[in-house]
Biopython code that builds the backbone (N, CA, C, O; Angstrom):
import numpy as np
from Bio.PDB.StructureBuilder import StructureBuilder

atoms = [
    (1, "GLN", "N", (0.839, -1.184, 0.000)),
    (1, "GLN", "CA", (0.000, 0.000, 0.000)),
    (1, "GLN", "C", (0.880, 1.242, 0.000)),
    (1, "GLN", "O", (1.877, 1.313, 0.719)),
    (2, "VAL", "N", (0.499, 2.211, -0.810)),
    (2, "VAL", "CA", (1.271, 3.435, -0.906)),
    (2, "VAL", "C", (1.033, 4.300, 0.328)),
    (2, "VAL", "O", (-0.102, 4.490, 0.765)),
    (3, "GLN", "N", (2.102, 4.806, 0.865)),
    (3, "GLN", "CA", (2.000, 5.737, 1.988)),
    (3, "GLN", "C", (2.804, 6.991, 1.692)),
    (3, "GLN", "O", (3.867, 6.934, 1.074)),
    (4, "LEU", "N", (2.288, 8.109, 2.136)),
    (4, "LEU", "CA", (2.991, 9.383, 2.043)),
    (4, "LEU", "C", (3.195, 9.876, 3.473)),
    (4, "LEU", "O", (2.230, 10.062, 4.215)),
    (5, "VAL", "N", (4.427, 10.083, 3.847)),
    (5, "VAL", "CA", (4.754, 10.501, 5.209)),
    (5, "VAL", "C", (5.279, 11.927, 5.178)),
    (5, "VAL", "O", (6.317, 12.210, 4.578)),
    (6, "GLU", "N", (4.548, 12.819, 5.832)),
    (6, "GLU", "CA", (4.903, 14.231, 5.853)),
    (6, "GLU", "C", (5.617, 14.587, 7.149)),
    (6, "GLU", "O", (5.423, 13.948, 8.183)),
    (7, "SER", "N", (6.444, 15.616, 7.070)),
    (7, "SER", "CA", (7.121, 16.122, 8.258)),
    (7, "SER", "C", (7.501, 17.576, 8.027)),
    (7, "SER", "O", (7.498, 18.065, 6.897)),
    (8, "GLY", "N", (7.828, 18.257, 9.122)),
    (8, "GLY", "CA", (8.347, 19.613, 9.005)),
    (8, "GLY", "C", (7.416, 20.722, 9.431)),
    (8, "GLY", "O", (7.831, 21.881, 9.457)),
    (9, "GLY", "N", (6.181, 20.421, 9.765)),
    (9, "GLY", "CA", (5.269, 21.470, 10.206)),
    (9, "GLY", "C", (5.622, 21.951, 11.598)),
    (9, "GLY", "O", (6.493, 21.390, 12.263)),
    (10, "GLY", "N", (4.929, 23.008, 12.035)),
    (10, "GLY", "CA", (5.164, 23.522, 13.367)),
    (10, "GLY", "C", (4.692, 24.937, 13.515)),
    (10, "GLY", "O", (3.940, 25.457, 12.690)),
    (11, "LEU", "N", (5.151, 25.560, 14.592)),
    (11, "LEU", "CA", (4.795, 26.945, 14.912)),
    (11, "LEU", "C", (5.971, 27.848, 14.553)),
    (11, "LEU", "O", (7.113, 27.569, 14.917)),
    (12, "VAL", "N", (5.682, 28.926, 13.839)),
    (12, "VAL", "CA", (6.733, 29.854, 13.435)),
    (12, "VAL", "C", (6.180, 31.274, 13.507)),
    (12, "VAL", "O", (4.983, 31.498, 13.326)),
    (13, "GLN", "N", (7.057, 32.216, 13.771)),
    (13, "GLN", "CA", (6.639, 33.616, 13.823)),
    (13, "GLN", "C", (6.486, 34.187, 12.413)),
    (13, "GLN", "O", (7.120, 33.695, 11.480)),
    (14, "PRO", "N", (5.663, 35.206, 12.247)),
    (14, "PRO", "CA", (5.554, 35.865, 10.940)),
    (14, "PRO", "C", (6.927, 36.295, 10.428)),
    (14, "PRO", "O", (7.747, 36.831, 11.174)),
    (15, "GLY", "N", (7.156, 36.051, 9.150)),
    (15, "GLY", "CA", (8.443, 36.342, 8.542)),
    (15, "GLY", "C", (9.422, 35.189, 8.604)),
    (15, "GLY", "O", (10.488, 35.239, 7.991)),
    (16, "GLY", "N", (9.066, 34.154, 9.338)),
    (16, "GLY", "CA", (9.951, 33.009, 9.484)),
    (16, "GLY", "C", (9.840, 32.020, 8.332)),
    (16, "GLY", "O", (9.137, 32.259, 7.350)),
    (17, "SER", "N", (10.551, 30.904, 8.475)),
    (17, "SER", "CA", (10.609, 29.891, 7.426)),
    (17, "SER", "C", (10.365, 28.500, 8.002)),
    (17, "SER", "O", (10.641, 28.223, 9.170)),
    (18, "LEU", "N", (9.843, 27.646, 7.146)),
    (18, "LEU", "CA", (9.690, 26.227, 7.455)),
    (18, "LEU", "C", (9.920, 25.438, 6.180)),
    (18, "LEU", "O", (9.714, 25.948, 5.078)),
    (19, "ARG", "N", (10.342, 24.207, 6.331)),
    (19, "ARG", "CA", (10.503, 23.310, 5.190)),
    (19, "ARG", "C", (9.718, 22.036, 5.441)),
    (19, "ARG", "O", (9.977, 21.314, 6.404)),
    (20, "LEU", "N", (8.769, 21.768, 4.580)),
    (20, "LEU", "CA", (7.979, 20.548, 4.666)),
    (20, "LEU", "C", (8.584, 19.484, 3.754)),
    (20, "LEU", "O", (9.136, 19.780, 2.694)),
    (21, "SER", "N", (8.462, 18.239, 4.203)),
    (21, "SER", "CA", (8.914, 17.104, 3.400)),
    (21, "SER", "C", (7.807, 16.075, 3.317)),
    (21, "SER", "O", (6.997, 15.941, 4.235)),
    (22, "CYS", "N", (7.776, 15.354, 2.220)),
    (22, "CYS", "CA", (6.794, 14.282, 2.039)),
    (22, "CYS", "C", (7.483, 13.156, 1.285)),
    (22, "CYS", "O", (7.902, 13.326, 0.139)),
    (23, "ALA", "N", (7.597, 12.007, 1.938)),
    (23, "ALA", "CA", (8.269, 10.864, 1.346)),
    (23, "ALA", "C", (7.251, 9.781, 1.001)),
    (23, "ALA", "O", (6.438, 9.382, 1.835)),
    (24, "ALA", "N", (7.313, 9.317, -0.238)),
    (24, "ALA", "CA", (6.426, 8.229, -0.661)),
    (24, "ALA", "C", (7.077, 6.892, -0.355)),
    (24, "ALA", "O", (8.302, 6.772, -0.351)),
    (25, "SER", "N", (6.256, 5.898, -0.102)),
    (25, "SER", "CA", (6.775, 4.578, 0.221)),
    (25, "SER", "C", (7.539, 3.999, -0.971)),
    (25, "SER", "O", (7.275, 4.330, -2.127)),
    (26, "ALA", "N", (8.481, 3.133, -0.654)),
    (26, "ALA", "CA", (9.384, 2.612, -1.672)),
    (26, "ALA", "C", (8.647, 1.844, -2.767)),
    (26, "ALA", "O", (9.132, 1.740, -3.894)),
    (27, "SER", "N", (7.476, 1.310, -2.432)),
    (27, "SER", "CA", (6.740, 0.489, -3.390)),
    (27, "SER", "C", (6.033, 1.317, -4.458)),
    (27, "SER", "O", (5.492, 0.774, -5.421)),
    (28, "TYR", "N", (6.042, 2.639, -4.276)),
    (28, "TYR", "CA", (5.307, 3.526, -5.181)),
    (28, "TYR", "C", (6.203, 3.882, -6.360)),
    (28, "TYR", "O", (7.272, 4.467, -6.183)),
    (29, "SER", "N", (5.768, 3.533, -7.545)),
    (29, "SER", "CA", (6.556, 3.842, -8.732)),
    (29, "SER", "C", (5.712, 4.617, -9.732)),
    (29, "SER", "O", (4.484, 4.636, -9.647)),
    (30, "GLY", "N", (6.378, 5.245, -10.668)),
    (30, "GLY", "CA", (5.669, 5.957, -11.718)),
    (30, "GLY", "C", (4.990, 7.240, -11.270)),
    (30, "GLY", "O", (3.965, 7.635, -11.825)),
    (31, "ILE", "N", (5.571, 7.897, -10.252)),
    (31, "ILE", "CA", (4.977, 9.159, -9.798)),
    (31, "ILE", "C", (5.119, 10.211, -10.890)),
    (31, "ILE", "O", (6.219, 10.442, -11.392)),
    (32, "ARG", "N", (4.035, 10.835, -11.252)),
    (32, "ARG", "CA", (4.074, 11.855, -12.298)),
    (32, "ARG", "C", (4.057, 13.257, -11.694)),
    (32, "ARG", "O", (4.930, 14.074, -11.985)),
    (33, "VAL", "N", (3.079, 13.527, -10.869)),
    (33, "VAL", "CA", (2.918, 14.854, -10.265)),
    (33, "VAL", "C", (2.979, 14.730, -8.744)),
    (33, "VAL", "O", (2.394, 13.824, -8.149)),
    (34, "MET", "N", (3.700, 15.662, -8.138)),
    (34, "MET", "CA", (3.693, 15.797, -6.682)),
    (34, "MET", "C", (3.277, 17.217, -6.366)),
    (34, "MET", "O", (3.625, 18.149, -7.092)),
    (35, "ALA", "N", (2.536, 17.385, -5.292)),
    (35, "ALA", "CA", (1.997, 18.709, -5.000)),
    (35, "ALA", "C", (1.755, 18.876, -3.514)),
    (35, "ALA", "O", (1.758, 17.913, -2.747)),
    (36, "TRP", "N", (1.548, 20.116, -3.133)),
    (36, "TRP", "CA", (1.141, 20.478, -1.776)),
    (36, "TRP", "C", (-0.176, 21.241, -1.860)),
    (36, "TRP", "O", (-0.338, 22.152, -2.672)),
    (37, "TYR", "N", (-1.098, 20.850, -1.010)),
    (37, "TYR", "CA", (-2.351, 21.558, -0.805)),
    (37, "TYR", "C", (-2.369, 22.031, 0.643)),
    (37, "TYR", "O", (-1.569, 21.584, 1.465)),
    (38, "ARG", "N", (-3.284, 22.933, 0.941)),
    (38, "ARG", "CA", (-3.485, 23.348, 2.332)),
    (38, "ARG", "C", (-4.958, 23.621, 2.580)),
    (38, "ARG", "O", (-5.724, 23.944, 1.672)),
    (39, "GLN", "N", (-5.319, 23.479, 3.841)),
    (39, "GLN", "CA", (-6.695, 23.753, 4.236)),
    (39, "GLN", "C", (-6.692, 24.490, 5.566)),
    (39, "GLN", "O", (-6.247, 23.965, 6.587)),
    (40, "ALA", "N", (-7.194, 25.702, 5.533)),
    (40, "ALA", "CA", (-7.321, 26.504, 6.742)),
    (40, "ALA", "C", (-8.690, 26.237, 7.366)),
    (40, "ALA", "O", (-9.609, 25.807, 6.670)),
    (41, "PRO", "N", (-8.836, 26.488, 8.673)),
    (41, "PRO", "CA", (-10.121, 26.250, 9.338)),
    (41, "PRO", "C", (-11.253, 26.996, 8.650)),
    (41, "PRO", "O", (-11.156, 28.198, 8.402)),
    (42, "GLY", "N", (-12.322, 26.281, 8.347)),
    (42, "GLY", "CA", (-13.487, 26.899, 7.740)),
    (42, "GLY", "C", (-13.365, 27.195, 6.265)),
    (42, "GLY", "O", (-14.260, 27.799, 5.674)),
    (43, "LYS", "N", (-12.256, 26.772, 5.658)),
    (43, "LYS", "CA", (-12.037, 27.045, 4.236)),
    (43, "LYS", "C", (-11.845, 25.743, 3.465)),
    (43, "LYS", "O", (-11.555, 24.693, 4.039)),
    (44, "GLN", "N", (-12.016, 25.844, 2.148)),
    (44, "GLN", "CA", (-11.797, 24.678, 1.297)),
    (44, "GLN", "C", (-10.309, 24.419, 1.107)),
    (44, "GLN", "O", (-9.479, 25.321, 1.219)),
    (45, "ARG", "N", (-10.002, 23.175, 0.820)),
    (45, "ARG", "CA", (-8.616, 22.825, 0.525)),
    (45, "ARG", "C", (-8.205, 23.506, -0.784)),
    (45, "ARG", "O", (-8.954, 23.507, -1.761)),
    (46, "GLU", "N", (-7.014, 24.079, -0.783)),
    (46, "GLU", "CA", (-6.546, 24.792, -1.965)),
    (46, "GLU", "C", (-5.162, 24.301, -2.376)),
    (46, "GLU", "O", (-4.359, 23.862, -1.553)),
    (47, "LEU", "N", (-4.918, 24.393, -3.677)),
    (47, "LEU", "CA", (-3.628, 23.996, -4.214)),
    (47, "LEU", "C", (-2.588, 25.062, -3.916)),
    (47, "LEU", "O", (-2.825, 26.249, -4.141)),
    (48, "VAL", "N", (-1.443, 24.642, -3.413)),
    (48, "VAL", "CA", (-0.362, 25.572, -3.092)),
    (48, "VAL", "C", (0.706, 25.554, -4.187)),
    (48, "VAL", "O", (1.094, 26.601, -4.704)),
    (49, "ALA", "N", (1.174, 24.354, -4.534)),
    (49, "ALA", "CA", (2.242, 24.250, -5.526)),
    (49, "ALA", "C", (2.281, 22.836, -6.092)),
    (49, "ALA", "O", (1.931, 21.869, -5.415)),
    (50, "THR", "N", (2.716, 22.735, -7.351)),
    (50, "THR", "CA", (2.859, 21.434, -7.993)),
    (50, "THR", "C", (4.214, 21.335, -8.676)),
    (50, "THR", "O", (4.828, 22.343, -9.024)),
    (51, "ILE", "N", (4.665, 20.102, -8.859)),
    (51, "ILE", "CA", (5.898, 19.857, -9.601)),
    (51, "ILE", "C", (5.765, 18.524, -10.328)),
    (51, "ILE", "O", (5.351, 17.520, -9.749)),
    (52, "THR", "N", (6.126, 18.538, -11.607)),
    (52, "THR", "CA", (6.059, 17.314, -12.391)),
    (52, "THR", "C", (7.356, 16.527, -12.264)),
    (52, "THR", "O", (8.330, 17.012, -11.688)),
    (53, "ASN", "N", (7.365, 15.315, -12.802)),
    (53, "ASN", "CA", (8.593, 14.524, -12.731)),
    (53, "ASN", "C", (9.691, 15.131, -13.602)),
    (53, "ASN", "O", (10.861, 14.774, -13.469)),
    (54, "GLY", "N", (9.314, 16.043, -14.488)),
    (54, "GLY", "CA", (10.304, 16.735, -15.298)),
    (54, "GLY", "C", (10.808, 18.015, -14.674)),
    (54, "GLY", "O", (11.707, 18.669, -15.203)),
    (55, "GLY", "N", (10.221, 18.369, -13.538)),
    (55, "GLY", "CA", (10.682, 19.547, -12.817)),
    (55, "GLY", "C", (9.894, 20.817, -13.064)),
    (55, "GLY", "O", (10.241, 21.867, -12.523)),
    (56, "SER", "N", (8.843, 20.751, -13.866)),
    (56, "SER", "CA", (8.023, 21.947, -14.088)),
    (56, "SER", "C", (7.209, 22.251, -12.843)),
    (56, "SER", "O", (6.637, 21.350, -12.229)),
    (57, "THR", "N", (7.160, 23.514, -12.475)),
    (57, "THR", "CA", (6.482, 23.919, -11.241)),
    (57, "THR", "C", (5.385, 24.933, -11.522)),
    (57, "THR", "O", (5.383, 25.623, -12.542)),
    (58, "ASP", "N", (4.455, 24.999, -10.580)),
    (58, "ASP", "CA", (3.391, 25.983, -10.642)),
    (58, "ASP", "C", (2.999, 26.324, -9.209)),
    (58, "ASP", "O", (3.052, 25.476, -8.318)),
    (59, "TYR", "N", (2.605, 27.577, -9.002)),
    (59, "TYR", "CA", (2.305, 28.049, -7.650)),
    (59, "TYR", "C", (1.005, 28.837, -7.617)),
    (59, "TYR", "O", (0.615, 29.469, -8.598)),
    (60, "ALA", "N", (0.346, 28.784, -6.471)),
    (60, "ALA", "CA", (-0.768, 29.681, -6.223)),
    (60, "ALA", "C", (-0.230, 31.101, -6.152)),
    (60, "ALA", "O", (0.887, 31.331, -5.688)),
    (61, "ASP", "N", (-1.028, 32.046, -6.614)),
    (61, "ASP", "CA", (-0.579, 33.439, -6.609)),
    (61, "ASP", "C", (-0.194, 33.907, -5.207)),
    (61, "ASP", "O", (0.721, 34.713, -5.044)),
    (62, "SER", "N", (-0.891, 33.401, -4.209)),
    (62, "SER", "CA", (-0.674, 33.855, -2.836)),
    (62, "SER", "C", (0.691, 33.465, -2.269)),
    (62, "SER", "O", (1.130, 34.028, -1.266)),
    (63, "VAL", "N", (1.365, 32.502, -2.908)),
    (63, "VAL", "CA", (2.656, 32.036, -2.371)),
    (63, "VAL", "C", (3.821, 32.274, -3.325)),
    (63, "VAL", "O", (4.971, 32.001, -2.981)),
    (64, "LYS", "N", (3.531, 32.778, -4.514)),
    (64, "LYS", "CA", (4.599, 33.010, -5.493)),
    (64, "LYS", "C", (5.650, 33.957, -4.920)),
    (64, "LYS", "O", (5.330, 34.990, -4.332)),
    (65, "GLY", "N", (6.903, 33.577, -5.105)),
    (65, "GLY", "CA", (8.008, 34.385, -4.604)),
    (65, "GLY", "C", (8.373, 34.102, -3.163)),
    (65, "GLY", "O", (9.403, 34.572, -2.679)),
    (66, "ARG", "N", (7.541, 33.338, -2.469)),
    (66, "ARG", "CA", (7.828, 33.019, -1.059)),
    (66, "ARG", "C", (8.049, 31.525, -0.847)),
    (66, "ARG", "O", (8.864, 31.128, -0.015)),
    (67, "PHE", "N", (7.330, 30.707, -1.591)),
    (67, "PHE", "CA", (7.422, 29.250, -1.435)),
    (67, "PHE", "C", (8.143, 28.646, -2.638)),
    (67, "PHE", "O", (8.038, 29.146, -3.758)),
    (68, "THR", "N", (8.872, 27.569, -2.385)),
    (68, "THR", "CA", (9.547, 26.843, -3.462)),
    (68, "THR", "C", (9.297, 25.353, -3.290)),
    (68, "THR", "O", (9.562, 24.781, -2.233)),
    (69, "ILE", "N", (8.781, 24.734, -4.349)),
    (69, "ILE", "CA", (8.567, 23.292, -4.336)),
    (69, "ILE", "C", (9.711, 22.626, -5.088)),
    (69, "ILE", "O", (10.177, 23.131, -6.109)),
    (70, "SER", "N", (10.153, 21.495, -4.573)),
    (70, "SER", "CA", (11.211, 20.738, -5.234)),
    (70, "SER", "C", (10.987, 19.251, -4.957)),
    (70, "SER", "O", (10.189, 18.884, -4.095)),
    (71, "ARG", "N", (11.688, 18.419, -5.686)),
    (71, "ARG", "CA", (11.517, 16.989, -5.470)),
    (71, "ARG", "C", (12.818, 16.256, -5.745)),
    (71, "ARG", "O", (13.658, 16.701, -6.527)),
    (72, "ASP", "N", (12.956, 15.119, -5.075)),
    (72, "ASP", "CA", (14.078, 14.219, -5.286)),
    (72, "ASP", "C", (13.465, 12.915, -5.784)),
    (72, "ASP", "O", (12.925, 12.135, -5.000)),
    (73, "ASN", "N", (13.552, 12.688, -7.075)),
    (73, "ASN", "CA", (12.891, 11.516, -7.652)),
    (73, "ASN", "C", (13.474, 10.207, -7.123)),
    (73, "ASN", "O", (12.750, 9.228, -6.943)),
    (74, "ALA", "N", (14.760, 10.194, -6.879)),
    (74, "ALA", "CA", (15.389, 8.971, -6.368)),
    (74, "ALA", "C", (14.874, 8.623, -4.981)),
    (74, "ALA", "O", (14.726, 7.449, -4.640)),
    (75, "LYS", "N", (14.604, 9.642, -4.187)),
    (75, "LYS", "CA", (14.098, 9.427, -2.825)),
    (75, "LYS", "C", (12.574, 9.451, -2.774)),
    (75, "LYS", "O", (11.984, 9.226, -1.718)),
    (76, "LYS", "N", (11.927, 9.727, -3.925)),
    (76, "LYS", "CA", (10.466, 9.818, -3.988)),
    (76, "LYS", "C", (9.952, 10.785, -2.931)),
    (76, "LYS", "O", (8.988, 10.506, -2.218)),
    (77, "THR", "N", (10.613, 11.914, -2.850)),
    (77, "THR", "CA", (10.308, 12.903, -1.825)),
    (77, "THR", "C", (10.059, 14.259, -2.469)),
    (77, "THR", "O", (10.757, 14.659, -3.400)),
    (78, "VAL", "N", (9.052, 14.958, -1.957)),
    (78, "VAL", "CA", (8.776, 16.322, -2.389)),
    (78, "VAL", "C", (8.945, 17.245, -1.197)),
    (78, "VAL", "O", (8.632, 16.881, -0.064)),
    (79, "TYR", "N", (9.440, 18.438, -1.465)),
    (79, "TYR", "CA", (9.704, 19.421, -0.417)),
    (79, "TYR", "C", (8.934, 20.700, -0.706)),
    (79, "TYR", "O", (8.603, 21.001, -1.853)),
    (80, "LEU", "N", (8.657, 21.438, 0.350)),
    (80, "LEU", "CA", (8.083, 22.772, 0.205)),
    (80, "LEU", "C", (8.839, 23.698, 1.146)),
    (80, "LEU", "O", (8.665, 23.642, 2.363)),
    (81, "GLN", "N", (9.671, 24.542, 0.576)),
    (81, "GLN", "CA", (10.376, 25.552, 1.351)),
    (81, "GLN", "C", (9.490, 26.780, 1.434)),
    (81, "GLN", "O", (9.120, 27.361, 0.414)),
    (82, "MET", "N", (9.156, 27.169, 2.645)),
    (82, "MET", "CA", (8.245, 28.295, 2.865)),
    (82, "MET", "C", (8.996, 29.410, 3.587)),
    (82, "MET", "O", (9.433, 29.244, 4.725)),
    (83, "ASN", "N", (9.136, 30.527, 2.920)),
    (83, "ASN", "CA", (9.812, 31.692, 3.494)),
    (83, "ASN", "C", (8.828, 32.849, 3.648)),
    (83, "ASN", "O", (7.741, 32.842, 3.070)),
    (84, "SER", "N", (9.224, 33.820, 4.423)),
    (84, "SER", "CA", (8.394, 35.012, 4.642)),
    (84, "SER", "C", (6.963, 34.628, 4.988)),
    (84, "SER", "O", (6.008, 35.148, 4.411)),
    (85, "LEU", "N", (6.837, 33.728, 5.919)),
    (85, "LEU", "CA", (5.510, 33.209, 6.264)),
    (85, "LEU", "C", (4.637, 34.291, 6.885)),
    (85, "LEU", "O", (5.106, 35.175, 7.602)),
    (86, "LYS", "N", (3.348, 34.183, 6.577)),
    (86, "LYS", "CA", (2.346, 35.131, 7.051)),
    (86, "LYS", "C", (1.297, 34.386, 7.871)),
    (86, "LYS", "O", (1.125, 33.179, 7.699)),
    (87, "PRO", "N", (0.601, 35.082, 8.750)),
    (87, "PRO", "CA", (-0.459, 34.411, 9.520)),
    (87, "PRO", "C", (-1.486, 33.718, 8.624)),
    (87, "PRO", "O", (-2.040, 32.685, 9.000)),
    (88, "GLU", "N", (-1.740, 34.277, 7.450)),
    (88, "GLU", "CA", (-2.720, 33.659, 6.550)),
    (88, "GLU", "C", (-2.212, 32.376, 5.899)),
    (88, "GLU", "O", (-2.968, 31.700, 5.202)),
    (89, "ASP", "N", (-0.960, 32.036, 6.113)),
    (89, "ASP", "CA", (-0.439, 30.752, 5.659)),
    (89, "ASP", "C", (-0.764, 29.622, 6.636)),
    (89, "ASP", "O", (-0.512, 28.451, 6.350)),
    (90, "THR", "N", (-1.321, 29.983, 7.780)),
    (90, "THR", "CA", (-1.684, 28.971, 8.771)),
    (90, "THR", "C", (-2.719, 28.012, 8.204)),
    (90, "THR", "O", (-3.775, 28.432, 7.730)),
    (91, "ALA", "N", (-2.411, 26.728, 8.256)),
    (91, "ALA", "CA", (-3.292, 25.704, 7.680)),
    (91, "ALA", "C", (-2.699, 24.331, 7.938)),
    (91, "ALA", "O", (-1.564, 24.200, 8.396)),
    (92, "VAL", "N", (-3.486, 23.319, 7.638)),
    (92, "VAL", "CA", (-2.943, 21.971, 7.549)),
    (92, "VAL", "C", (-2.482, 21.771, 6.107)),
    (92, "VAL", "O", (-3.246, 21.988, 5.167)),
    (93, "TYR", "N", (-1.248, 21.362, 5.944)),
    (93, "TYR", "CA", (-0.664, 21.177, 4.621)),
    (93, "TYR", "C", (-0.646, 19.684, 4.287)),
    (93, "TYR", "O", (-0.222, 18.851, 5.087)),
    (94, "TYR", "N", (-1.122, 19.378, 3.078)),
    (94, "TYR", "CA", (-1.248, 17.997, 2.635)),
    (94, "TYR", "C", (-0.378, 17.751, 1.404)),
    (94, "TYR", "O", (-0.336, 18.562, 0.479)),
    (95, "CYS", "N", (0.293, 16.649, 1.415)),
    (95, "CYS", "CA", (1.047, 16.185, 0.264)),
    (95, "CYS", "C", (0.107, 15.388, -0.650)),
    (95, "CYS", "O", (-0.777, 14.676, -0.174)),
    (96, "TYR", "N", (0.308, 15.515, -1.951)),
    (96, "TYR", "CA", (-0.528, 14.841, -2.940)),
    (96, "TYR", "C", (0.364, 14.314, -4.051)),
    (96, "TYR", "O", (1.316, 14.975, -4.465)),
    (97, "THR", "N", (0.051, 13.134, -4.521)),
    (97, "THR", "CA", (0.785, 12.604, -5.667)),
    (97, "THR", "C", (-0.190, 11.973, -6.667)),
    (97, "THR", "O", (-1.268, 11.506, -6.300)),
    (98, "ARG", "N", (0.214, 11.973, -7.921)),
    (98, "ARG", "CA", (-0.552, 11.312, -8.979)),
    (98, "ARG", "C", (0.426, 10.555, -9.869)),
    (98, "ARG", "O", (1.438, 11.091, -10.318)),
    (99, "SER", "N", (0.089, 9.298, -10.106)),
    (99, "SER", "CA", (0.964, 8.483, -10.946)),
    (99, "SER", "C", (0.594, 8.655, -12.412)),
    (99, "SER", "O", (-0.409, 9.285, -12.746)),
    (100, "GLY", "N", (1.412, 8.090, -13.272)),
    (100, "GLY", "CA", (1.123, 8.140, -14.687)),
    (100, "GLY", "C", (-0.140, 7.385, -15.062)),
    (100, "GLY", "O", (-0.729, 7.633, -16.114)),
    (101, "LEU", "N", (-0.560, 6.460, -14.197)),
    (101, "LEU", "CA", (-1.788, 5.702, -14.437)),
    (101, "LEU", "C", (-3.010, 6.422, -13.877)),
    (101, "LEU", "O", (-4.138, 5.954, -14.033)),
    (102, "GLY", "N", (-2.786, 7.548, -13.232)),
    (102, "GLY", "CA", (-3.898, 8.320, -12.700)),
    (102, "GLY", "C", (-4.247, 8.029, -11.256)),
    (102, "GLY", "O", (-5.214, 8.581, -10.732)),
    (103, "ASN", "N", (-3.481, 7.174, -10.605)),
    (103, "ASN", "CA", (-3.731, 6.900, -9.184)),
    (103, "ASN", "C", (-3.290, 8.094, -8.344)),
    (103, "ASN", "O", (-2.213, 8.653, -8.556)),
    (104, "THR", "N", (-4.127, 8.473, -7.400)),
    (104, "THR", "CA", (-3.821, 9.624, -6.555)),
    (104, "THR", "C", (-3.766, 9.210, -5.091)),
    (104, "THR", "O", (-4.483, 8.313, -4.650)),
    (105, "TYR", "N", (-2.896, 9.888, -4.353)),
    (105, "TYR", "CA", (-2.711, 9.599, -2.936)),
    (105, "TYR", "C", (-2.509, 10.900, -2.166)),
    (105, "TYR", "O", (-1.994, 11.886, -2.694)),
    (106, "TRP", "N", (-2.928, 10.872, -0.906)),
    (106, "TRP", "CA", (-2.793, 12.018, -0.023)),
    (106, "TRP", "C", (-2.008, 11.630, 1.217)),
    (106, "TRP", "O", (-2.085, 10.496, 1.689)),
    (107, "GLY", "N", (-1.252, 12.587, 1.738)),
    (107, "GLY", "CA", (-0.618, 12.416, 3.024)),
    (107, "GLY", "C", (-1.614, 12.704, 4.132)),
    (107, "GLY", "O", (-2.755, 13.094, 3.883)),
    (108, "GLN", "N", (-1.154, 12.504, 5.369)),
    (108, "GLN", "CA", (-2.046, 12.659, 6.516)),
    (108, "GLN", "C", (-2.213, 14.112, 6.938)),
    (108, "GLN", "O", (-3.116, 14.441, 7.706)),
    (109, "GLY", "N", (-1.347, 14.973, 6.438)),
    (109, "GLY", "CA", (-1.423, 16.392, 6.779)),
    (109, "GLY", "C", (-0.467, 16.759, 7.891)),
    (109, "GLY", "O", (-0.216, 15.971, 8.803)),
    (110, "THR", "N", (0.060, 17.962, 7.803)),
    (110, "THR", "CA", (0.933, 18.494, 8.852)),
    (110, "THR", "C", (0.537, 19.937, 9.127)),
    (110, "THR", "O", (0.326, 20.719, 8.200)),
    (111, "GLN", "N", (0.437, 20.281, 10.396)),
    (111, "GLN", "CA", (-0.038, 21.610, 10.793)),
    (111, "GLN", "C", (1.083, 22.636, 10.687)),
    (111, "GLN", "O", (2.195, 22.418, 11.167)),
    (112, "VAL", "N", (0.771, 23.748, 10.054)),
    (112, "VAL", "CA", (1.658, 24.905, 10.016)),
    (112, "VAL", "C", (0.905, 26.064, 10.655)),
    (112, "VAL", "O", (-0.188, 26.422, 10.216)),
    (113, "THR", "N", (1.490, 26.643, 11.686)),
    (113, "THR", "CA", (0.883, 27.772, 12.378)),
    (113, "THR", "C", (1.859, 28.935, 12.376)),
    (113, "THR", "O", (2.995, 28.813, 12.833)),
    (114, "VAL", "N", (1.397, 30.072, 11.852)),
    (114, "VAL", "CA", (2.219, 31.274, 11.792)),
    (114, "VAL", "C", (1.598, 32.292, 12.746)),
    (114, "VAL", "O", (0.517, 32.824, 12.493)),
    (115, "SER", "N", (2.295, 32.547, 13.833)),
    (115, "SER", "CA", (1.742, 33.410, 14.868)),
    (115, "SER", "C", (2.862, 33.959, 15.733)),
    (115, "SER", "O", (3.885, 33.310, 15.952)),
    (116, "SER", "N", (2.636, 35.189, 16.223)),
    (116, "SER", "CA", (3.606, 35.775, 17.145)),
    (116, "SER", "C", (3.192, 35.510, 18.587)),
    (116, "SER", "O", (3.885, 35.927, 19.515)),
]
sb = StructureBuilder()
sb.init_structure("model")
sb.init_model(0)
sb.init_chain("A")
sb.init_seg("    ")
for serial, (resi, resn, name, xyz) in enumerate(atoms, 1):
    if name == "N":
        sb.init_residue(resn, " ", resi, " ")
    sb.init_atom(name, np.array(xyz, "f"), 0.0, 1.0, " ", f" {name:<3s}", serial, name[0])
structure = sb.get_structure()
């Protein structure tokens, strides 16, 4: 069974940085797209950033210039470097993957709280 294990969330002050990681289980092959979503209390889950297996990236307007998504295909791991964090970035962040066959998987979520 495919598992996505996230880490790196926590509490940070406004203007600070965090790095999220999401590692897929070794049995998972053919990953095409890896992405990060987030869901704030009372709001719908929204796409934050995506990266293809070729390295093409895309970002939500709200995080452009502050967040960077990257991946290590050999380690089947995706990262989200978050800089200049704002209180409105507070949310549960979810890792998402889609294989070339169209199978999709979600991580369990990691809490990011930006507060002074």
